[in-house]
N, C-alpha and C positions, 0 to 999 in steps of 0.2 A: 844191719843189712849192708853188704858191700856194694861198691859202685857198679860192678858188672850186673848184679841182680837188679839194682834200681833201673839201669838202662833197659834191661830185658823186659821188666814189668812195664816200663814206660812205653816201649814199642808195642807190646801186646795191647796196652790200653788204647793206643792210637789205632791199631788195627781193628779193635772192637768198635771204636767210635766211627771210623770210616765205613766199616761194614754195616753199620746200622743207619747211615744217612739215607734219606729217601732218594737222593739223586744217584746213589750207588757209585760213588767215586772209586775208581780202581787205583789203589795206592801204588801198585807196581807201575801202572801207566804214568802216574804223576811224576815218579822219579826216573822213568825210563829216558834214555837218550833219544830225543826226537830229531836229531840232526844226522841221522844215518841214511844211507841209500834206501834201505828196506823201509825205514819209517816214512821217507818221502814217498815211496811207492804206495804204501798203505794209505797215506793221506791223499795222494793223487787219485787213487781208486775210489775213495769215499767222495771226493769232490766231483769226480766224473758221474758217480751214481746220483749225486744231488743236482746234476745238470750245470755245475759250475766249471765249464770247460777251460776257460782261460786260467783259472786258479789251479786246475789240475796240471796244465802245461807249465805253469810257473813252478810247481813242485818238481816236475820232471827236470826242469832246467837247473835245479839245485843239485841233481845227482852228479856224481863224479866218477872218474876212472872208467872202467869198461862197463859199469852197471847200466848206463843209458842205452847201450847197444844190445842188452839182453832182449830176447824175443818177446818176453812178456811186457817189457817196458815199451818196446816199439809198437806192440799191439795196443797198449793203453794210450800211447800218444796218437796213433792213427784213429782210435775211437774218439779221442777228445777233439781232433780236427773234424771228424765226422759229425760230432755233435754241433760244432760251430757251423757246419754245412747245413744243419737243420734235419739231420737224419734221426729217425726213430727206427732202429733196425727191425724190431719185431713187427711193428705195424706195417712197414714197407713190405716185408717178405710176405705177410698175410695178404696184403692187397695185390701184390705182384703175382701171387699164386693163383688168383682168380681173374687175371687180366684177360679181357675179351676184345678190347678195341685196339686202336693204333697205339703202339708203344710210346711214341713221342708225345702224343696227346695226353696219355695217362701220366707221363712224367711231368709235363708242363702243368697239368691240373694238380698233381700232388705237390708241386713246388711253385704254385701260381704267384706267390709273393716273393719269388726267388730273387736273389741279388748276386752280383758278381763277386762280392766279398765272400758270400757263402760258397760260390763255385770255386774260388781260389782256395778255400779251406779244404774242399773235397780234393782238389788237385794235390794239396800238401799231403793229405791222407793217402792218396794213391802212391805218391813218391815214397812214403814211408813203407807201405806194404811191399812195393817193388824192391826195396832195399833189404827186406828180411831174407828173401831167398828167391831163386829162380822159380818161375811159375810151376814147374813140375815138382818142386820140393816144398810147395806151400801146402798147408793142411786144408781140409774141406772148409773149416771155419774161416780160414783166411781168404779162401776163394769166395765164400759168400760175402764177406766184408767187401772184397774188391768189386764184386758185381753190384752190390747196393751202392757203394760210393760212386762208381762210374755212372750209374743211372741217375743218382741224386745230383751229380755235377751237371749232367745234361739237363735235368729238370729245372735247376736254378738258372742255367744259361738261357734256356728257351723261355722261361717265365719272365726273364728280364727283357729279352729282345723281341719276343713274338707276342706277348700278352701285356700290353701297356696298361690296360684297365683292370687287370687281374680278375677277369671273368671266366678264366679257364678255357677260352677259345682264342685261337690265333687271330690277330688283327687282320682285317681284310686286305690291307695294303702291304702286309709283311711279305717279303720275297727273300728267301734265304740265299738266292743267287746273287743278290746285290750287296756289295761290301758296305754300302751306306746303311743297310738294314741290319746287317749281321757281320761283325768284324772278323777278319781272318784269324786273329789270335784265338778267339773263342770258337770259331768254326773248327780249328784244329783241336781244341779241347773237347768239343762234341765228338770228334773223330776218335780220340783216345778213350773217351768214356765208353764208346761203343766197342772198340777193339779190346780193351781190357776186360770189359764185362763179358764179351764173347769168349775170350780166352778162359775166364773163370768158369763160365758155364760149360765149356768144353771139358775142363779138368774135373768138373763136378759130375759129369755124365756117368751114370752107374753108381754114384755115391749118394746123391741127393735128388729126390724127385722135384726139381724146381727149374722152371724156365726152359725145358727142352723144346717146346713149341716155338718160343721166342727165338731160341738159338737157330733152329732150322729156318725160320723166316728170315732172320738176318743173313744167314749164310746164302740163302737163295737170292735175296736182293743184292747182296754184294757181288754174287756171281753174274747177275744180270746187268751190272754196270759195264760200260765199255771197258776194254782191257786196260787202257791207260788211266781210267778213273778208279780202278779197284784198289782200295786202301786198307782192307779189313784185316790184314796181318801185321800192320804197323802199330806199335804201341808208344812210339816216341813222337810227340807233336812236332818236333823240329824237323823231322825227316820226311814229312809229307811233301811231295812236289806240287806244283801248281795244279796239275790235272787231278791229283788225288784230293786236293782241297775241294775242287769242283765236284768230285764224287761224294764227299761228305755233304756238301750243300744240296746235292741232288737227292740224297736220302732224306734230308730234312724236308725237302719240297714234295717228295712223293706223297700221294694222297690216298692210296688204296689199302695199305697194310701197316706201314710203320710211321710215315711222316705226318706232318701237320696238315697237309692238304690245303695249304694256303697258296693261292695264285698258281694252281697247277691242275690241269684237266686230265692227267693220265699217269701211268706208272713210270718207273725209271727208264723203261725202254723208249718212251715217247716224251719224256719231260726232263731230259738231262740239262743241267746248267751249262750254258755256252762258255 
């Protein structure tokens, strides 16, 4: 028997052995190059599905060249940061679809143990989605992501500042108009959470039956703010001026439709932050 035939028979024997193992080892996977961009992507996707978000991000960080800028990779990265923010997309969309009470109360209750670390992860996810394409060029799936991430960011922030005992109800002493109760940096983040979500819902109109009532409510309330307080077309937190920050604080304080209803006896027309 020549050497080539022996090698061939040896490889066939190995294939038979591996094929009969109860653990179903894939010999091709065993010998495959796991240090390629595509392999890192597959690994990151598996880790994401397992809820191991930091490990998924670590795999993405190993990617080289132009591969990390691919749309599918950016979406995966945004989803990983969304996971770190505490988002379960399916359960949130289902709950949001049946929303009947105040939006911010719903968000705070959904993320009642929210942390600022989680909120920062949501902000990172927003930035990634914004980098993919202009709003008009994003897909419906990307708009749904943006809406959920924006609202989850708000929920985490409100859970941290307004619900210190995690009971799902705003603390009686909480006043969003006071910087001591609610920092300006995170007030701005609530603002962009709202405006990015509103933009996403606007783009989804006619494509997905989701949140149309909430969008109309937000648009109406934004329009009822004093002209110098109206912030609802601004999506960059750094560009809100001082009065627009007061407008964000006012919507948080509003008690009849969207806000937490803490330390406020009227709607935005009578309860504007000074």
